[in-house]
Structures are given as structure tokens and as C-alpha cells.
C-alpha positions as CSV (number, residue, x, y, z in Angstrom):
1,M,-3.1,-31.5,-6.4
2,K,-3.4,-28.1,-8.0
3,K,-0.4,-26.2,-9.2
4,I,0.2,-23.0,-7.2
5,E,2.0,-20.2,-8.8
6,R,4.2,-17.7,-6.9
7,E,1.6,-15.0,-7.2
8,D,-1.0,-17.2,-5.6
9,W,1.1,-17.2,-2.4
10,F,1.2,-13.4,-2.5
11,T,-2.5,-12.9,-3.1
12,T,-3.3,-15.4,-0.4
13,G,-0.9,-13.7,2.0
14,L,-2.5,-10.3,1.4
15,E,-6.0,-11.8,2.0
16,I,-4.8,-13.4,5.2
17,L,-3.3,-10.1,6.3
18,K,-6.6,-8.3,5.5
19,N,-8.9,-10.9,7.2
20,D,-6.8,-12.5,9.9
21,G,-3.8,-10.3,10.7
22,F,-0.1,-10.8,10.4
23,L,0.2,-13.4,13.1
24,K,-1.5,-15.8,10.6
25,I,1.3,-15.4,8.1
26,T,2.8,-18.8,8.8
27,I,4.0,-21.5,6.5
28,D,1.4,-23.9,8.0
29,N,-1.5,-21.5,7.7
30,L,-0.5,-20.5,4.1
31,C,-0.4,-24.1,3.1
32,D,-3.7,-24.9,4.8
33,V,-5.4,-22.0,3.1
34,L,-4.0,-23.0,-0.3
35,K,-4.5,-26.7,0.4
36,V,-1.0,-27.6,-0.5
37,T,2.0,-29.3,1.2
38,K,4.9,-27.5,2.8
39,G,7.0,-28.8,-0.1
40,S,5.0,-26.5,-2.4
41,F,5.9,-23.6,-0.2
42,Y,9.6,-24.5,-0.1
43,H,9.6,-24.9,-3.9
44,H,8.9,-21.1,-4.1
45,F,10.6,-19.7,-1.0
46,K,13.7,-20.6,1.1
47,N,11.9,-19.9,4.4
48,A,9.3,-17.8,6.1
49,D,11.5,-14.7,6.1
50,G,12.1,-15.1,2.4
51,Y,8.4,-15.3,1.8
52,I,7.7,-12.2,3.9
53,D,10.4,-10.3,1.9
54,A,8.9,-11.4,-1.4
55,L,5.3,-10.6,-0.1
56,M,6.4,-7.1,0.8
57,K,8.0,-6.6,-2.6
58,Y,4.7,-7.7,-4.2
59,W,2.7,-5.3,-2.0
60,V,5.0,-2.4,-3.0
61,D,4.5,-3.3,-6.7
62,K,0.7,-3.7,-6.5
63,N,-0.1,-0.9,-4.1
64,T,2.3,1.8,-5.0
65,K,4.3,1.2,-8.2
66,S,1.3,0.0,-10.3
67,L,-0.7,3.1,-9.2
68,I,2.2,5.4,-10.2
69,L,2.4,3.7,-13.6
70,Q,-1.3,4.3,-14.1
71,V,-1.1,7.9,-13.1
72,D,1.9,8.5,-15.3
73,K,-0.3,7.7,-18.3
74,V,-2.4,10.8,-17.6
75,K,-1.0,14.0,-19.3
76,A,-2.3,17.0,-17.3
77,P,-0.8,17.5,-13.8
78,Y,-4.1,18.3,-12.1
79,E,-5.7,15.3,-13.7
80,K,-2.7,13.1,-12.5
81,I,-3.6,14.2,-8.9
82,E,-7.3,13.4,-9.4
83,K,-6.4,10.0,-10.9
84,L,-4.1,9.2,-8.0
85,N,-6.6,10.2,-5.4
86,K,-9.3,8.1,-7.1
87,L,-7.1,5.1,-7.3
88,V,-6.0,5.4,-3.7
89,L,-9.5,5.8,-2.4
90,Q,-10.8,2.8,-4.3
91,R,-8.5,0.4,-2.5
92,S,-9.2,-1.4,0.6
93,H,-7.1,0.0,3.4
94,K,-7.4,-2.9,5.8
95,T,-4.3,-4.7,4.5
96,E,-2.2,-1.6,4.6
97,Q,-3.4,-1.0,8.2
98,V,-2.3,-4.5,9.2
99,I,1.1,-4.1,7.4
100,R,1.8,-0.9,9.2
101,G,1.0,-2.6,12.5
102,W,3.3,-5.5,11.6
103,S,6.1,-3.1,10.8
104,F,6.5,-2.3,14.5
105,S,7.6,-5.8,15.2
106,N,9.2,-7.0,11.9
107,E,12.3,-5.3,10.6
108,V,11.8,-6.5,7.0
109,V,8.2,-5.2,6.9
110,R,9.3,-1.9,8.4
111,K,11.9,-1.5,5.7
112,Y,9.2,-1.8,3.0
113,V,6.8,0.5,4.8
114,T,9.5,3.1,5.1
115,E,10.3,2.7,1.4
116,V,6.7,2.9,0.3
117,D,6.1,6.0,2.5
118,E,9.0,7.8,1.0
119,M,8.1,6.8,-2.6
120,R,4.5,8.0,-2.2
121,I,5.6,11.3,-0.6
122,E,8.2,12.0,-3.2
123,Y,5.7,11.2,-6.0
124,T,3.0,13.4,-4.5
125,A,5.5,16.2,-4.1
126,N,6.6,15.9,-7.7
127,L,3.0,16.1,-8.8
128,K,2.6,19.3,-6.8
129,I,5.7,20.7,-8.4
130,L,4.2,19.9,-11.8
131,C,1.2,21.9,-10.7
132,G,3.4,25.0,-10.0
133,E,4.2,24.6,-6.3
134,Q,7.8,25.4,-5.0
135,A,9.8,22.3,-4.3
136,N,10.3,22.8,-0.6
137,I,6.6,23.7,-0.1
138,A,5.5,20.8,-2.3
139,R,7.3,18.3,-0.1
140,Q,5.8,19.7,3.1
141,L,2.3,19.6,1.6
142,A,2.9,16.1,0.4
143,I,3.9,15.0,3.9
144,L,0.8,16.7,5.4
145,E,-1.5,15.2,2.8
146,Y,0.0,11.7,3.1
147,G,0.0,11.9,6.9
148,C,-3.7,12.8,6.8
149,L,-4.4,9.8,4.6
150,I,-2.5,7.4,6.7
151,G,-4.2,8.8,9.9
152,I,-7.7,8.3,8.4
153,Q,-6.8,4.8,7.3
154,Q,-5.7,3.9,10.8
155,L,-8.6,5.6,12.5
156,Y,-11.3,4.6,10.1
157,P,-10.2,1.6,7.9
158,D,-13.7,0.9,6.8
159,M,-14.7,4.4,5.9
160,P,-16.5,4.5,2.6
161,E,-14.7,6.0,-0.4
162,K,-17.2,8.9,-0.7
163,K,-16.6,10.0,2.9
164,Q,-12.8,9.8,2.4
165,L,-13.1,11.9,-0.7
166,E,-15.2,14.5,1.2
167,L,-12.6,14.7,3.9
168,Y,-9.8,14.9,1.4
169,E,-11.4,17.8,-0.4
170,L,-12.0,19.6,2.8
171,F,-8.4,19.1,3.8
172,S,-7.2,20.2,0.4
173,K,-9.2,23.4,0.7
174,G,-7.7,24.1,4.1
175,I,-4.1,23.7,3.0
176,V,-4.4,25.7,-0.2
177,K,-5.7,28.9,1.7
């Protein structure tokens, strides 16, 4: 039997979310997909709730914190914004769409979605401040921009990156006026 690392459980969980939805995040299904016994699951996690909590931490790290770390390597403020937008638009939004839906029925998931939303808004606002925007306006713009992104993800989860970028640029021109 193959050795399954903790990260394998997380990458598999995110794939299940993306392809099959959150109702398929069960111990039985995870073990079936990974072709391992439940003992392997319990070696890494206390129970399903412990797995969900760890999966959401992994999601935060991979889909928010790692992007911020990449953007922070860029020096110029406007280039940071361009880099962030590029990274965000390159990602599949289906998993995030499912996680947002799941957050309406799962308190642990809701906690992480709320944390991620605030982290992303705060980071975007800080980038706008670096670009010369006043703090109170920067936060409002960050909320509007982020709300637009989340709305597009929910309405059009399979929209091509190029079309998302066109919409974002149009939106940006509108809020700068």
C-alpha cells in the first residue's frame, strides 16, 4: 500500500471540492479516492471535523498567503497590483466557489472564508495606500474590487482568464474616474 502524506489528503480534498462538491468530503470518499484504509485517515486526522479544519488552513495558505508572499517580492506598488491580479486570474475559481457555498452550512468553513476575505481586502487596501490612495478610500475601493471579483467568480466560474482581465480593467477604469 502506498504511503500517503498529509498534503496528499489536502490536494485530494481540494480536487474533490472542485469536481464533486463539498458533500463528497467524507472519510469514506477520501479513502476511496486515495485507495487507502480509514486507518490511514485517522493516522493524520482525529475526525472529519479535524480534517476540514486542516483542509481550510491549507486552502488559506495555498490560495491567499502564498500569493501574498509572491506579490511581496515585487518592489514597485503598481507592479505588485499587476502581479496580484495576474496570479488571481490564473487560478481556477471552481474550488473557491464550492468553498463559499459550503460556508453557508459549515461553521468551520465559514470562519476560514471570513478570515480569507478580510485578509484579501486588507492586503488590497494596503497596496492601494502604497499607490497613494487615502486609507479610508483605499479600503472602500478594495471592498468594491474584491466584491466584483467574487461576484464574477460566482456568476461565471469558468470564465476565461482573458475575459476576466478585460472586465477587471473596465471596472478599474470606472472606479478611478
